[in-house]
SEFI-761840 format. One line per 3 residues: for each residue x, z, y of C-alpha. Coordinates in pm, whole numbers. Layout:
<vokols>
X:Z:Y; ...;
</vokols>
This chain:
<vokols>
0:0:0; 115:-84:352; -16:137:636;
-22:-22:981; -104:173:1298; -237:-23:1594;
-248:101:1952; -309:-76:2280; -352:-38:2656;
-148:278:2713; -117:204:3089; 170:448:3123;
187:656:3437; 257:790:3683; 330:489:3902;
686:490:4038; 747:478:4411; 731:125:4546;
893:-35:4848; 657:-175:5108; 765:-530:5021;
660:-472:4659; 302:-392:4757; 198:-734:4882;
-93:-926:4732; -228:-838:4390; 3:-542:4337;
-144:-357:4636; -490:-387:4484; -357:-263:4152;
-199:45:4311; -528:121:4487; -715:85:4157;
-470:322:3989; -497:588:4259; -876:571:4283;
-950:562:3912; -699:515:3635; -465:799:3723;
-759:1036:3669; -868:871:3343; -529:811:3180;
-269:1083:3136; 41:1162:2936; -118:1463:2766;
-369:1233:2598; -94:996:2489; 120:1281:2352;
-167:1403:2133; -228:1056:1993; 144:993:1933;
167:1323:1744; -127:1220:1530; 31:884:1450;
350:1059:1345; 148:1290:1120; -16:987:956;
332:842:885; 244:469:897; 485:213:760;
473:18:1086; 324:42:1436; 172:-252:1626;
127:-239:2005; -87:-507:2170; 23:-479:2530;
-56:-329:2869; 208:-58:2865; 256:-92:3242;
13:-115:3531; 125:-323:3830; 453:-472:3710;
697:-261:3912; 1046:-296:3768; 1075:78:3697;
759:71:3488; 930:-135:3219; 1192:135:3169;
905:382:3119; 758:141:2866; 1086:123:2676;
1110:503:2667; 758:517:2522; 838:257:2257;
1149:448:2154; 933:758:2111; 730:560:1855;
1029:427:1664; 1304:170:1651; 1247:-201:1702;
1243:-272:1327; 946:-39:1282; 743:-113:1596;
614:-457:1700; 489:-536:2051; 314:-824:2224;
268:-825:2603; -63:-786:2787; -182:-914:3121;
-62:-601:3305; 284:-654:3155; 284:-994:3333;
98:-863:3638; 288:-1060:3902; 508:-1365:3868;
825:-1196:3999; 839:-945:3710; 633:-1127:3445;
944:-1168:3227; 1056:-804:3249; 871:-696:2933;
1065:-962:2745; 1393:-849:2900; 1336:-478:2836;
1141:-473:2509; 1310:-758:2325; 1401:-546:2022;
1030:-485:1970; 914:-846:2004; 1186:-1044:1829;
1119:-1224:1503; 1316:-1151:1189; 1661:-1310:1201;
1636:-1392:1573; 1924:-1286:1797; 1959:-1284:2174;
1687:-1254:2436; 1322:-1352:2395; 1258:-1474:2748;
1204:-1836:2649; 839:-1928:2596; 926:-2073:2255;
998:-1717:2135; 622:-1683:2068; 470:-1661:1824;
732:-1458:1640; 711:-1348:1277; 805:-1022:1106;
765:-981:731; 712:-627:604; 632:-547:239;
385:-827:177; 248:-823:533; 336:-1078:801;
305:-965:1164; 259:-1265:1394; 315:-1186:1761;
123:-1411:2001; 155:-1386:2379; -153:-1432:2598;
16:-1270:2899; 23:-1484:3213; 46:-1394:3585;
-293:-1435:3753; -447:-1429:4098; -594:-1109:4249;
-908:-984:4072; -823:-1190:3762; -713:-1057:3421;
-737:-1373:3214; -498:-1473:2938; -381:-1798:2784;
-196:-1890:2466; -121:-2251:2554; -105:-2567:2346;
261:-2542:2243; 225:-2185:2120; -97:-2270:1936;
79:-2553:1755; 360:-2322:1649; 103:-2064:1540;
-70:-2320:1316; 259:-2399:1144; 339:-2029:1100;
-1:-1950:951; 35:-2232:699; 384:-2122:600;
293:-1754:563; -25:-1837:376; 175:-2044:129;
399:-1740:78; 94:-1534:-17; 137:-1281:265;
-132:-1080:443; -126:-1239:788; -188:-1008:1086;
-215:-1190:1419; -136:-969:1718; -268:-1075:2060;
-369:-882:2372; -681:-1076:2477; -962:-1083:2220;
-1043:-1437:2108; -1414:-1358:2069; -1683:-1125:2202;
-1869:-1107:2533; -1682:-1020:2854; -1667:-1125:3217;
-1505:-1459:3290; -1227:-1294:3491; -1109:-1111:3175;
-1143:-1384:2914; -889:-1571:2704; -900:-1910:2875;
-830:-2114:2562; -1022:-1893:2320; -1211:-2184:2163;
-889:-2370:2084; -735:-2048:1951; -1035:-1986:1726;
-1009:-2344:1599; -652:-2271:1485; -772:-1967:1292;
-1062:-2160:1140; -833:-2436:1012; -524:-2240:911;
-653:-1891:832; -541:-1531:880; -637:-1207:712;
-668:-996:1031; -650:-1030:1410; -581:-717:1619;
-614:-699:1996; -690:-483:2301; -771:-547:2668;
-1130:-419:2703; -1057:-50:2629; -1346:-31:2380;
-1348:-74:2001; -1487:-394:1855; -1510:-554:1511;
-1623:-915:1482; -1583:-1182:1218; -1458:-1534:1288;
-1494:-1832:1054; -1188:-1903:842; -1098:-2179:598;
-1318:-2250:296; -1611:-2048:425; -1412:-1726:460;
-1429:-1477:747; -1146:-1332:955; -1192:-982:1101;
-1102:-945:1468; -1056:-579:1563; -1002:-435:1909;
-881:-78:1957; -973:147:2253; -724:247:2521;
-445:469:2393; -447:665:2721; -818:742:2764;
-926:1103:2730; -1232:1252:2558; -1449:1210:2868;
-1352:853:2954; -1650:663:3093; -1571:352:2887;
-1470:498:2551; -1266:799:2435; -906:711:2352;
-771:643:2008; -595:404:1773; -652:231:1439;
-495:269:1098; -507:-18:849; -442:42:481;
-351:-289:325; -311:-323:-50; -286:-611:-292;
-565:-637:-549; -473:-776:-889; -688:-1034:-1068;
-931:-1070:-778; -1063:-1381:-605; -949:-1239:-273;
-615:-1068:-341; -624:-811:-60; -813:-499:35;
-789:-379:397; -947:-56:515; -980:33:884;
-968:399:989; -1043:463:1357; -877:782:1479;
-904:942:1821; -1118:1158:2042; -1490:1214:2029;
-1666:1251:2362; -1654:1614:2469; -1395:1715:2209;
-1021:1739:2267; -905:1703:1907; -783:1385:1736;
-957:1309:1409; -1107:1033:1194; -1406:871:1365;
-1501:587:1131; -1376:424:811; -1462:65:724;
-1355:-174:450; -1284:-498:634; -1213:-726:340;
-1545:-644:179; -1709:-908:400; -1455:-1178:325;
-1503:-1465:83; -1253:-1567:-180; -1144:-1875:18;
-807:-1893:186;
</vokols>
């Protein structure tokens, strides 16, 4: 059995001091949003409790689907690296960037510069700042983690994402290769490729992304962005279904107005002599509204809804 922990949208604070020149345009609005709302909703005490619970669960690997920073100040990426190191070394933690990690064009590449050890494919050396670095692949005990970037700088009041044609083409090839190897394919992306949300938060090329999944297949897609849990099924090859699972914010407390904070645990095991050779169980762990303890909230067998087709 392979146990994968998934967390997202930690929005690490507090915000570092910024020079006046750094507060122009979109970043100024983001700082205002932090001071008026998020700094009261997200705090390090919440994160510490959830990190301690993850350590107690002792997963084999940890997946992080972006938004570690808030407004893209250079110092925030050092805070993000410190947080990642508290989770584990690069071999044991995999990260993809979110829209806040590419908040403004001037520092959009800083997550790649600072967190490269956590978003570099197996056997890849050097930096990961080139766009061709995504998607990257990590193979772990029968499971393939496929890191997709949907992080792009956007205009004020926009939080959209985009995968892009070139990355989608590379993703299709990777999914075919990993499927032929018989691996359990986990696609990591920040923006959910399905579900209902405002146009300013959507994945711009979600239809094209879903078409890749429908043609080439995957066993699981994990994401973040909306700060609320979600489980949906997308069509896969041969009539099968692909679960898409979004986790809540890792920084939200028990009284958060959107959803109490938490993370997900996936228990993935190979099933012998079965039409579909995998069993994947989702355990949602976190806070319950009004309670300050971290515990199991729901358990769901995801592969029970999947067909035998691959």
